[in-house]
C-alpha positions in Angstrom: -142.4 99.2 116.3 -145.2 97.1 117.7 -147.7 99.9 117.1 -146.4 100.4 113.5 -146.6 96.7 112.8 -150.2 96.5 114.2 -151.2 99.5 112.1 -150.0 98.2 108.7 -151.2 94.7 109.5 -154.7 96.0 110.3 -154.9 98.3 107.3 -153.5 96.0 104.6 -153.1 92.4 105.7 -156.2 92.0 108.0 -158.4 94.5 106.1 -162.0 94.3 107.4 -163.5 94.2 103.9 -160.9 92.5 101.7 -159.7 89.9 104.3 -162.9 89.1 106.2 -165.6 90.7 104.0 -167.2 92.5 107.0 -169.4 95.5 106.6 -170.3 94.6 103.0 -173.9 95.9 103.1 -172.8 99.5 103.8 -169.7 99.0 101.6 -171.9 98.1 98.6 -174.8 100.4 99.2 -173.0 103.7 100.0 -170.1 103.4 97.5 -171.8 104.9 94.5 -170.3 108.4 95.1 -166.9 109.3 96.6 -168.3 112.1 98.8 -170.8 109.8 100.4 -168.2 107.1 100.9 -165.8 109.6 102.6 -168.5 110.6 105.0 -169.5 107.1 106.0 -165.8 106.0 106.1 -165.0 108.8 108.5 -167.9 107.8 110.7 -166.7 104.2 110.8 -163.2 105.4 111.7 -164.5 107.4 114.6 -166.8 104.6 115.9 -164.1 102.0 115.7 -161.5 104.3 117.3 -163.7 104.9 120.3 -165.5 101.6 120.8 -162.6 99.2 120.5 -160.6 100.7 123.4 -163.8 101.2 125.4 -164.7 97.6 124.9 -161.1 96.6 125.8 -161.6 98.3 129.2 -164.9 96.5 129.7 -163.3 93.2 128.7 -160.2 93.7 130.9 -161.8 95.0 134.1 -165.3 93.5 134.0 -165.8 90.6 131.5 -162.8 88.4 131.8 -162.6 85.6 134.4 -161.1 87.2 137.6 -161.3 90.7 136.2 -163.4 91.9 139.1 -160.7 91.3 141.7 -160.3 95.1 141.9 -163.7 95.0 143.7 -162.4 92.6 146.3 -161.0 89.0 146.6 -164.6 87.6 146.9 -165.2 88.5 143.2 -162.1 86.7 141.9 -164.1 83.7 140.6 -166.6 85.7 138.7 -166.7 85.3 134.9 -169.0 87.6 133.0 -167.8 86.7 129.5 -171.3 85.7 128.5 -172.2 89.5 128.6 -169.6 90.4 125.9 -172.0 90.7 123.0 -174.6 92.7 125.0 -172.0 95.2 126.4 -170.1 95.6 123.2 -173.2 96.3 121.2 -174.5 98.8 123.8 -171.2 100.7 123.6 -171.3 100.7 119.8 -174.9 101.8 119.7 -174.1 104.7 122.1 -171.3 105.9 119.9 -173.3 105.6 116.7 -176.1 107.6 118.2 -173.5 110.3 119.0 -172.2 110.3 115.5 -175.7 110.5 114.0 -176.5 113.6 116.2 -173.3 115.3 115.2 -173.6 114.6 111.4 -177.3 115.7 111.4 -176.3 118.9 113.2 -173.3 119.9 111.1 -173.9 118.2 107.7 -177.6 117.7 106.9 -176.7 117.0 103.3 -174.4 114.1 104.2 -177.0 112.9 106.8 -179.6 112.7 104.1 -177.3 111.0 101.6 -176.3 108.4 104.1 -179.9 107.7 105.0 -180.6 104.6 106.9 -177.0 103.4 106.6 -175.8 105.8 109.3 -177.8 104.4 112.2 -177.1 100.9 110.7 -173.4 101.3 111.7 -174.6 100.1 115.1 -175.2 96.7 113.5 -172.4 96.8 111.1 -170.5 93.6 111.5 -167.1 95.4 110.9 -167.7 97.5 114.0 -168.6 94.6 116.2 -165.9 92.5 114.5 -163.2 95.0 115.6 -164.1 94.5 119.3 -164.4 90.7 118.9 -161.1 90.5 117.2 -159.6 92.7 119.9 -160.9 90.2 122.5 -159.9 87.0 120.7 -156.4 88.2 119.9 -155.9 89.3 123.5 -154.5 92.7 122.7 -152.4 93.6 125.7 -152.8 97.3 126.3 -155.2 100.2 126.0 -152.9 102.0 123.5 -152.7 98.9 121.3 -156.5 98.6 121.4 -156.8 102.3 120.4 -154.3 101.7 117.6 -156.2 98.6 116.4 -159.5 100.4 116.3 -158.2 103.4 114.4 -156.2 101.3 111.9 -159.1 98.9 111.3 -161.3 102.0 110.6 -158.6 103.3 108.2 -158.6 100.0 106.4 -162.4 100.0 106.0 -162.3 103.7 104.8 -159.7 102.9 102.2 -161.7 100.0 100.9 -165.0 102.0 100.5 -163.1 105.0 99.1 -161.3 102.8 96.5 -164.5 101.1 95.3 -166.4 104.4 95.2 -163.8 106.0 93.0 -163.8 103.0 90.7 -167.6 102.9 90.5 -167.7 106.6 89.5 -165.3 105.8 86.6 -167.0 102.6 85.3 -170.3 104.5 85.2 -169.0 105.8 81.9 -167.5 102.5 80.7 -169.0 100.0 78.4 -169.8 97.3 81.0 -171.7 94.2 79.7 -175.3 94.5 80.6 -175.5 91.4 82.8 -172.6 92.7 84.9 -173.8 96.3 85.4 -174.4 97.4 89.0 -173.5 94.9 91.8 -172.2 92.3 89.4 -169.1 94.3 88.3 -168.8 95.7 91.8 -168.4 92.1 93.2 -165.8 91.3 90.6 -163.8 94.4 91.3 -164.0 93.7 95.0 -162.7 90.2 94.5 -159.8 91.4 92.4 -158.9 94.1 95.0 -159.1 91.5 97.7 -156.6 89.4 95.8 -154.3 92.4 95.5 -154.5 93.1 99.2 -153.5 89.5 99.9 -150.1 90.3 98.4 -149.5 92.5 101.5 -149.5 89.4 103.6 -145.7 89.0 103.0 -144.9 92.5 104.4 -144.7 91.4 108.0 -143.3 87.9 107.5 -139.9 86.5 106.9 -136.5 87.5 108.1 -137.0 86.4 111.7 -136.8 82.7 111.3 -133.3 81.0 111.6 -131.9 79.6 108.4 -131.8 75.9 108.3 -128.3 74.5 108.0 -129.6 71.1 106.7 -132.3 70.2 104.3 -135.5 69.1 105.9 -135.3 65.6 104.3 -131.9 65.0 105.9 -133.2 66.1 109.3 -136.2 63.8 109.0 -134.0 60.9 107.9 -131.8 61.4 110.9 -134.8 61.4 113.3 -136.1 58.2 111.7 -132.7 56.5 112.1 -132.5 57.5 115.8 -136.0 56.2 116.5 -135.2 52.9 114.8 -132.1 52.5 116.9 -134.2 53.2 120.0 -136.8 50.6 119.0 -134.2 48.0 118.3 -132.5 48.6 121.6 -135.9 48.3 123.4 -136.7 45.0 121.6 -133.3 43.5 122.4 -133.7 44.4 126.1 -137.1 42.7 126.1 -135.7 39.5 124.6 -132.9 39.4 127.1 
């Protein structure tokens, strides 16, 4: 259940594009054709799925305070958290280089269509954001980190696939001249983000106990009790 909840929350509620607007440069530049968007989206899924759990291992066994105790008790006080950005980016750059080699080898057409944006995945803020969110949210296990990386990639993939499909259709629409290109794309992205905000209620509600009394009655009762306490204290001081 925890894995399923994390998956849906990462894809719909905490979507990298529509909730945090991360990775917008690639999202806007490579979303003119569905085929290109699918290729880049698949690459992002792979990179996030690999780098987030790898960076979880780095954070858990090297970077956190006291993480080096497995080397010996003399390393218990070491805190290498200041190296997080360097090691995370190094891991991401390695995986992106691997993806670039594979795509160039097996799909030269896709490699040429993606152009400079394929190696730029290494500095895509959505990729680094996945690892930083994993660290800040203190994800507890390797399997959850793997799930979070994969589901975050799926969310980014759905976002770029949706906008690419819409942009292919509106190419034949009568869009006002001042809004053609990025103008209408930003408007559609904002509307889609508002739509994705509605998923925020999927994982909330139902768990909180139902209040038996109105909040105003509870507050009034607390005020009366505090007033009685103050009056008692004042009377004791006078006596």
